[in-house]
N, C-alpha and C positions, 0 to 999 in steps of 0.2 A: 428558384430558391437556391442561393449560393451558400455553401457551407465551408467555413474557414475552420481550420484545425491547429490545436497546439499539442504538441507531444513532449513528453519527458520520460527519462528511464528511471524506474523505480524497482526495488525488489518486490515481488508479489508473493505473499505468503500462501496463496492458493497454488501457484504454479512452482513455487520454490525455486525461482529464477529471476534474474533481472529482465524486466519486459518493458515495452513501450506502453505508457499510459497516454490515451488520446482524449482530447476535449475539443468538441466542436461547437461552433458558434452558429446559430440559427436565429434569425429575426431578432437581433440584438440582445440575445441571451444565451448563455452557455449551457450546455447539457453536462451531466456529471461526468467527470474524468473517469475512464475504465480502462481495464487491462485489455490489450489487443489480442491476447491468446485465450483467456478464460471469461472474459467480461466482467471480472470483479470490479466493482465501484471502488474509487480511491478511499472514500471514508470507510468502506469495510475493512480495507487493507490497514488503514491508520488505527482502527479499533483492535485489531489483531496484534499490531505491533504494540500498543499500549499495554495490552493484557500480558504478552510475553515479557515486556519490560518489567511490569509490576511482580510477576512471578519470580523472575530472575533475581530482583532486588530482594524479595521476601526470602528466598532460598540462601542468598548470600548472608542476609542478617542472621539467619538461623544456623548457618555453618552446615547445611544439609549437603551441598555438593558443590564442586567446582563447575562454574558455567561460563562459557565464552561471551565476550561482548556481542552485542547486536550490531548489524550492519547500519 
């Protein structure tokens, strides 16, 4: 069974660093992309990003605090 892989660099909100996300192909289907350090799935990372983005927008609208832009 041959495993072909694809890699991309993304910011992992679990590791708090830029890491390589790997996706492997097996029997004509791809496994879910995951962090090479902590094994967090890409979809989990995207959910965290969306929640952080919503809270930053909410806090800016309410004028609660100055927040930096997301990566």
